[in-house]
C-alpha positions, 0 to 999 in steps of 0.5 A: 532508500532510493531503489525502485523497490523501496519507492514502490514499498513506501508509496503502497505503505503510505497509501494503505495507512493514510485512510487510518489518519482520521481514526487514529486522531479521533481515538486519541481524543476525548470521549466524543471523538472516540465515538466518532472514531468507532464510526470511522472503523466501518468506513475504513473496513469498507475502504480496505475491502474496496482496495482488495476487490480492485487490487490490480487497478489500485496497484497500477495507480501505486506503481505509476506514482512510484514510477514518477517519484523514482524519476524525480529522485533519479532511480531507475525502474527495475525488476526485483532480484530473484531470492536465493530460496526461489531458485530451488523450487518452482514458482506456480503461476497464479490466475490473479494477484 
């Protein structure tokens, strides 16, 4: 779990799940808290839509967080290994992420 790829995945997953914390807490409570939770759903949807709209900037921030964390645990930045299935087909370049 100290590889750079694991750290990037952990940081991105943590940042995507963190906005859900108030919603999950509210939905586990009493009826008044459930009403509050349903109000938080729209806020959460806007949050995820904003991340998707600015994914390049968001990922750059997550990558920098992962890079700093990897230095603390002694992991080095690395590129992902090529999957064996990718060797047998062409990768078509994309204009955006």
